[in-house]
N, C-alpha and C positions, 0 to 999 in steps of 0.2 A: 103510448107504450114503446113504440118503434124508436123514437129519439133516446128515450131512457136506456133501453138495452144497447142500442148503439154507444151511448156515452161509457156504459160500463166496460164493453168490450174494448174500446179505444183506451180506456184507462188501465186496461190490464187485468180486470177481474177475470178469474178462470172457472169461476163457480157461480152460476145464478140459478135461484130457485123462483119459479113464476106458479101462481096460482091462479086458475082460471077454469070455469066451466065451459070455455069455448075454445077446445083444442084445436080447431081447424084455424080460427083466428090467429091464434098463438103461434101456431107453424107458419102461417102466411106471413105473419109480421118478422117472424125470425129468420125466414128466408130471405125477405127484403133487406133486413139488416146484413145477413152475411154477403148479398151481392153488393151492398154499399161499401162495406169494409173489406171486401176480397177475401172473404173466409168460405171454404167449402163446407156444405152442410150434410150432415148425417144424423139419421133419425133411428132410434131404437124403441121398440115397445117388446113387452114379453112375448108376444106371439110370433114376430118376425126377426127379432134380434136387430142387429144394425145394418141399415140400407143407406146408402149413398143417396144423393139428390138426384142422381143419375138412374138410380133403380138397381145398382149392383150391390148385392148383399155381401156382408162379411160373415163367412159361414161359422155356425155353431157359436153364436153370440147372444142367444135367447135369454140365458141365464144372466142375472144381473152381476154377478162377482165377475163372470167372463167378460162381460160387456164393460165393465170399468177397468178390467186388465187390459181388453183390446184398445181401450181409449188411448193407452200410452203408445200404441202402435200406429195410430192414425196419423195422417200427415200434419205436419205445422200448419197453422193458420187453418184450423177448422174448427167447428162447432158441433157438438153432439148433443142432440135433443133427446133426453131421456124421459119419454112420454110417461111411463108406468112406474118410475122409480119410487114415488110416494108410497107405494103399496109395499114396498119392502123396507121403509124408513119406520113406519108406524109400529111395527112388532116389537122392538127393533131387533133386527139381526146385527150382532157385532160385528161379523165379517163384511157386509155391506157397509156400514158406517164406516168401517175402517178404509174399505177400498174407494169409498166416495171421497174422504180426507185426502187419501194418496192422490186420486185423480186431480182434485184441485190443485194440490202442489204440482204434481207433474204439468199440468196444464199452466200454471203461472211461470214455470221455467222453459216451456216449449211453446207458447203461443198458441195455446188449444184452450176451448171453453167447453165446459159441460153443464 
């Protein structure tokens, strides 16, 4: 999995969707990829909002729409792991889907991955 994700990031993919029941393993693999390609890692979940790999929270980002808007303000060469986003895509919420599409477009133009 690590090499595949690394290849996608190096190829300029700005949106990746990983399905796994092993959340901790996926996060560890993505962290390793970020170290290899020189990207900073941010992790989002609905309980904590965005938190940097160093443990620094981005205030008021627990809402998925706010998180996706905050993605555009994160530094270049970063990856935002959105752990619980699938919960908001199944219903489907048109605003969340629009923001995901916007985030992927923004990431493509600014060397960010969600």
